[in-house]
N, C-alpha and C positions, 0 to 999 in steps of 0.2 A: 248855784246853778240859777242863771234868772231862766224867765220865762222863754225863752228860743232855745231855750237847754245848752247855753255855752256855761263854760266851769267859770266864770267870775261876775261878781256886779256891770250892772249894765253900762253904768256910767264909763266902764273903762271897754265895751266891744263898739267899736264899730260895724255901722251896718248902711252896706249900700242899699239905698229903693229904687227898685225901676219903675218910673216913677210918665205915665202914658201921657195925663193932663185928663185921665178918669177919673172918675169917684175913686175904684177900688182900691188902685195904688196909692190915691190921698190919703184915704182911710190908713193905709199901712202905715204911711210915715209918719199920721199922727199919733196912729196909738204908738210908736214906737219912740215918740218924742217925749209922750208923757211918759211912757216904762223909767224915761233918762240916760237911753242907747244915743253914742253919737253917730246921729245919723246924716248922709252923704244922701241927696236924688240924686239919680241920672236920665236922662232923659235922650233916647235915641232920634237921630234925623233919619230915616230911614225911606220914605216916600212920602213928600208933600203934594197930595193930591189936591187937598182939600178949595186951596183959592181957586185953581180951575175949574173942577167941580160944583164949586159956586154953594157948597151945603159943608155945615160940620160935621163934627161924629169919627169923620176917617180915627183911626188911631195914629195915626204914622202924619196928620196933616197941622198946618202953620201954627192952625189955634191951639191945637193942643199942646202945643211946644208952650204956649205962652202960660197955658193955663194950669200947667207943671209951675211954671216959674212964679206962675201968681202964689200959689198954693206954698211953695219952698220961701218966696217971702214972710207969706204968714206966719210958719213955719218957725221960721226964724234958721235954717238950714241951708248950707251950700248947697247949689245944684246947678249941674254942668250937663250941657248940648254936645253930646258925641256924634257927629255925621256920618253912618255907617251907611251910606245912600248907593256905595257901589259895591261894598257887600251884602249890603239884602236884595241888590241889583242882582249880582252872578251868580248868590246862594240858595235866594226864595222864587224870582218873578222869572229870572230865566228858568227855574226846574219849574215852576208854575205854570210855562208856555210850550216845553217840553215835553210835559203831563198831558198836555189836553191833545195836544198832536199826537200822541201815541194812541191817543181814544181813553183815557185814562181820566179820571175826577182825583186832581189832589185836594190836598188840606192846606194852605199853605204854612194856616196858623204852626201848624206841627213843627213843620220846615225852619219858619224864624226861633219858636225857641231852641230847635237842637241845631242847628249853623249860624244865630246867629246870636240871641238874648244869653240862652245858659253854657254859651262857649266863649265866645267875643267878650260879651261882655261879665258874664261871673269872669274871667281873667283882667280882665281892667278892674272890678274890681279887690282879687285881693294883691295886683296891683299898687291901689291906693290904701293899705292895710287894715281892708275890713277882714271882718272876724265871719260875714254872713253876707248872703245875698236875697233881699226880701220881696218877692211880686205879688202883685195885686191877685193872682190867682185863686177862686177854691177849689183848694184841694188840701189832703192834711197830712204834711209830715212825721209821723209815729216813729215813736223810737221802739223799734224792738229787739226781740233775745238776740239776735244777728246784726244788728244793726239801724240804724233809719228806714222805714217804711217809706209808700208811696198812697194812702186812701184817697178815697172817695171823699166829698166835702161831706157834711155834714146834710147840708140842703140840695136835695139830689134836685132839685132843678136847679140849683146853679151849678156843678157838680162838673170842673175843667177838666179831670184828671184825665180823661179820655187825650186829650191834646197834649199833654204830658208823658207819655208814657216813653217817647222816642229820651227820656231823660237817663244818664244813668249812673251808679250808686255815685260817683264819684263827685258828681253834679247836683245830687240828691244829697249830700252830705254837706254841701255851703249853703245848699236854698233854705227858705223860711216861706210858708202859706201863711202869714198873721190871721186872714180870713177865714179860714177855713171849717170854721164853725161857727161860720155865722151865716144869717142870710141877707139878702139882699134889704132890705127894707131896715134891717136895724146897721148895716153899712152908713146906709142912706142917711138915719137917726144919727150914728154918731158924725155923719160927716156936717150936719146942720151946727150939732154940738161942741166941734170944734170950728163952727162958723168957715166954714171951705165953700171959696165961690166956686165948687163944683157939686155941692151940694144936691144942683138938681139937673145936673147937667146928662143927656139922655143916653141909655147905653148902645155902643156902636153895635151895628146889625150888617154890615159890608168889610169882607177884604181893603184891609183899611186902599191898598194901592188901584183896588175897582172902588171905589164909595159908589158908581152909578146902577152897579149890577152886571156892568156888562160884559162880564166876562171873553166871552166870546170875541168881542174888539180888541183886550186888550192882546188875544193872541194870535188875532188874523194880522195887528201892529207889527208883534213878533219873530211870528213866525206865517207871515203870506200863505205858505205853500198850505196850509192845514184849515184855512178857507174854501176849499176846492170843493165843485158841486159834486154831488154826486146819489145815486139810487139809495131807495126807501124798498129793501122787499122783504119777503116772511123766510119763515125757516126752511120754505121748501128754494128760497132764490126765484123765487118770484117777484117781479116789478111789480109795487104796488102803486109807486109815486116818485117825486125827488126832494133833494136838498139841498141847500146853500154850503151846509158842509159838514165834518162829523163832530167840529169843535161846541156846536150847537144842542149837542144831543147828552143825556149818562144814561146807565142800565137802568130800568127805574121807570125813566121821565113815559107821559101817558098824551101832554100837551104839546101842541105846536110841531106837531108826526105829519100835517096835510093833506089826511087822508080820514075821511070822511064813512058812513055810515055801515052797517056790521054791527060786529064785536068790538070792545073799548080793544086795542093794541096799545101795547107800552112795547121801550128798546128794552129787545133782550138782550143783543151787544153790537158792537162798536167795528169798523172791522175800516181801519184808517189805509190800508195796504192798498184795498180797492178801492177806498169811497163809498162804502157801503155803511150804511142803518138796519140792521137787521131786526124786527118788530114780532109781536105776538102776543099770544090772548097770555091774563097776568098768572094761567098755571104753572107758563111754562119757563116764569120768572124765580122757580124755588128754587133756591142750591141748598143743598146741606155738607158739601163738601167744599174747605176755602182754603186755596194755598197760600201760605205767606215767605214774605222772603225779608230781608234787613228784619232779623229778627233783634229786641232788646229785650235783656232778661233782669229781671231787680230781684225774683224771689230766692228760694230755694232751687237746687239742681230738679229739674223733671225728673221720675224715673224714665227708663228708655222705652218702654212701652205706653207711654200716654195719661196724662191727669183727665180729672174730669173740673172743669172747673167754667165758668163765664165768659162767655166774650160778647166784647160791643163792635159791632159793622160801621155805625152811625154815632156821631157823637151825641143826635138825640134821641137814640132807640134804646130799649131798654134791654138790660143783658139777656142772654142765650144763652142753656145752660147746653157744654161741649166739651169733645172729649178734644185736646193737644197732645198732638204728637209730634214734635221737635227734632230736626236731622239732626244736630250738630254742628249742622255749618251757615248758620244763620239762619237756616230756612223752617219748614213744618206744616203739619195742615190739622186746621181747626174742620171735625165734624161734626158736625150740627145735630142736638136732636132730633129738633122739627123744622122741614123745610124755612129758611129767610127768603125772604123777597126785594130785589134790588139790589147786589149784593153788588160790588162793581169795583173792579180794579184799581187802587192807587189810592181809596181810602185805607185807614185801620183797622186789623182786629187785635182789639186791646181785651190783653185778660186780666181779669181778675176773679180772686179766691174772697166772696162777701164781695166787705169793701176796701181789701186790698187789693192792688194795681201790681200785678204779678209779670206784667211784659206787654210785646206786646209787635205785632208785625205789619209790612204790607200787603193786602191784599194783591195779588198778581196778573189772578185771572179766574172767571168763573166755570170753575168746572161743576157738570153735572154731579 
């Protein structure tokens, strides 16, 4: 059994590494080469916005493809660039625009993992005769009594398991995350030891196809009707002001409302049908019941009466204690022990038992 849990020597195992052009995937490839695995690097051409935006660091930009190729050359491994722009546009960018038009706050990185990287790229890896697909995600795959389990990374500050909740059991069986036990500083130190040109490359902070951070601009371009102006109202329906389009707002937002004076107001909900942004005091943001749909489940089947677990409602928020009840039809509800603020439709409710990710679903609405 080798370090990836495969029952043969490393030299007899082919591993495809998803190389984004960043330091994490570069070190992933380098570690596997050092151990003697037969490594093949693949970079996906998804959306080249880097040149147009005049900046580097977007995960799909042309510069990143160049950086991945340089790393592969340094490691002496074959490297292929696959054109997935159409699939990415249809499966991720279009979904992103539609979600914003519905008044939701989407997570395109989850959709990219679900619909492109861990579906199409995984299939390509199998076609290449690979025994596993490795990525630079900070998450841990642990062999449990019932098969592979998905756990949070050892470094809580770098954990990316939230973005992997839609990974299926079959996909997890094939996936590997060699960086899951490392801290970011250790990864960069390894990059320097391996003399990789991306050792000091900054992490990408933006969605790859929106490198300037102007989400509304992308949505307005793809779905022009979503940018129609409307009214800002309070919970009683009184008009407090106007706005340039619901796509400029998300639940929990305080700044940019264009309403001065009085107590601070926050976006409570968005009503795209009437083009209204409903605002109110922070206390009105609190939610205890979180309905979810599109559930993907990796853990043991939960009891019909529900289970006591922890949930994360945003990637950067700490886990919250809750009781989860699934309906057996792909939906369910998490009842929080204490109210959460800024619960937004389109985000994910990801379920944990300690460090183990049990599954998750998409938040459909913020019910009271």
